[in-house]
Kinemage of the C-alpha trace (Angstrom):
@kinemage 1
@onewidth
@group {chain A} dominant
@subgroup {mainchain}
@vectorlist {calphas} color= white
{ca met a 1} P 60.446 226.846 132.601
{ca asn a 2} L 60.848 229.669 130.173
{ca asp a 3} L 61.771 229.348 126.487
{ca ser a 4} L 65.434 230.323 126.786
{ca ser a 5} L 66.053 227.785 129.621
{ca leu a 6} L 64.347 225.071 127.606
{ca ala a 7} L 66.371 225.913 124.611
{ca arg a 8} L 69.592 225.741 126.757
{ca asp a 9} L 68.559 222.369 128.141
{ca leu a 10} L 67.795 221.017 124.693
{ca val a 11} L 71.150 222.234 123.361
{ca arg a 12} L 73.060 220.602 126.328
{ca ala a 13} L 71.095 217.381 125.847
{ca arg a 14} L 71.891 217.397 122.127
{ca leu a 15} L 75.642 217.887 122.833
{ca val a 16} L 75.559 214.925 125.222
{ca asp a 17} L 73.843 212.847 122.635
{ca leu a 18} L 76.348 213.860 119.986
{ca ser a 19} L 79.224 213.091 122.296
{ca thr a 20} L 77.736 209.684 123.019
{ca met a 21} L 77.284 209.008 119.255
{ca arg a 22} L 80.917 210.100 118.598
{ca glu a 23} L 82.172 207.584 121.236
{ca lys a 24} L 80.099 204.782 119.689
{ca leu a 25} L 81.412 205.659 116.266
{ca glu a 26} L 84.998 205.468 117.556
{ca gln a 27} L 84.245 202.086 119.089
{ca ile a 28} L 82.724 200.863 115.899
{ca ser a 29} L 85.704 202.033 113.833
{ca thr a 30} L 88.146 200.169 116.060
{ca gly a 31} L 86.276 196.966 115.454
{ca pro a 32} L 87.281 196.619 111.791
{ca glu a 33} L 90.823 197.600 112.691
{ca met a 34} L 90.996 194.835 115.204
{ca val a 35} L 89.655 192.392 112.691
{ca met a 36} L 92.151 193.530 110.035
{ca gln a 37} L 94.977 193.094 112.580
{ca ala a 38} L 93.812 189.665 113.546
{ca gln a 39} L 93.520 188.720 109.847
{ca leu a 40} L 97.085 189.942 109.165
{ca glu a 41} L 98.384 187.934 112.085
{ca val a 42} L 96.665 184.709 111.003
{ca gln a 43} L 97.845 185.250 107.413
{ca ala a 44} L 101.466 185.712 108.641
{ca trp a 45} L 101.146 182.597 110.753
{ca ile a 46} L 99.822 180.552 107.799
{ca glu a 47} L 102.627 181.776 105.642
{ca glu a 48} L 105.228 180.853 108.275
{ca gln a 49} L 103.730 177.426 108.601
{ca glu a 50} L 103.787 176.890 104.884
{ca glu a 51} L 107.459 177.964 104.764
{ca arg a 52} L 108.304 175.493 107.555
{ca thr a 53} L 106.360 172.716 105.818
{ca tyr a 54} L 108.218 173.290 102.581
{ca glu a 55} L 111.527 173.249 104.409
{ca val a 56} L 110.676 169.975 106.142
{ca ser a 57} L 109.453 168.662 102.739
{ca glu a 58} L 112.813 169.472 101.194
{ca thr a 59} L 114.657 167.938 104.148
{ca val a 60} L 112.857 164.587 103.936
{ca gly a 61} L 113.007 164.532 100.126
{ca asp a 62} L 109.270 164.864 99.493
{ca arg a 63} L 108.678 164.365 95.769
{ca thr a 64} L 104.948 164.952 96.004
{ca met a 65} L 105.144 168.785 96.165
{ca gly a 66} L 103.108 170.310 93.352
{ca lys a 67} L 101.057 167.179 92.743
{ca thr a 68} L 97.261 167.037 93.089
{ca asp a 69} L 95.550 165.811 96.243
{ca glu a 70} L 94.500 162.597 94.562
{ca glu a 71} L 98.142 161.687 94.031
{ca ile a 72} L 99.134 162.177 97.644
{ca leu a 73} L 98.134 159.932 100.558
{ca val a 74} L 96.219 161.690 103.221
{ca phe a 75} L 98.158 162.317 106.416
{ca asp a 76} L 95.729 160.176 108.462
{ca met a 77} L 96.318 157.220 106.108
{ca leu a 78} L 100.023 157.638 106.399
{ca leu a 79} L 99.798 157.790 110.163
{ca gly a 80} L 97.601 154.668 110.173
{ca ile a 81} L 100.144 152.690 108.121
{ca leu a 82} L 102.980 153.934 110.431
{ca val a 83} L 101.079 152.854 113.567
{ca lys a 84} L 100.333 149.441 112.062
{ca lys a 85} L 103.941 148.907 111.191
{ca leu a 86} L 105.100 149.950 114.664
{ca ala a 87} L 102.535 147.655 116.241
{ca lys a 88} L 103.799 144.673 114.242
{ca gln a 89} L 107.382 145.338 115.285
{ca asn a 90} L 106.367 145.144 119.002
């Protein structure tokens, strides 16, 4: 193999390597975009759920909104109380 053909082969191989690196770079850059999109979707879902919860709270006349966690019974405790009352009725 002469010097010019070796040089051409090295240049071609380098171009292939650079092309491969460019593809990998594009794949890497789409990763954070996908994470950001998922984060935005989850954030929107949380905000929607909060809005619905506040609407339900207003509907049922919840006076605990804005109070600390210590002042509010945990949902599990409330559910337990409800189940006990329903069990006594039967």
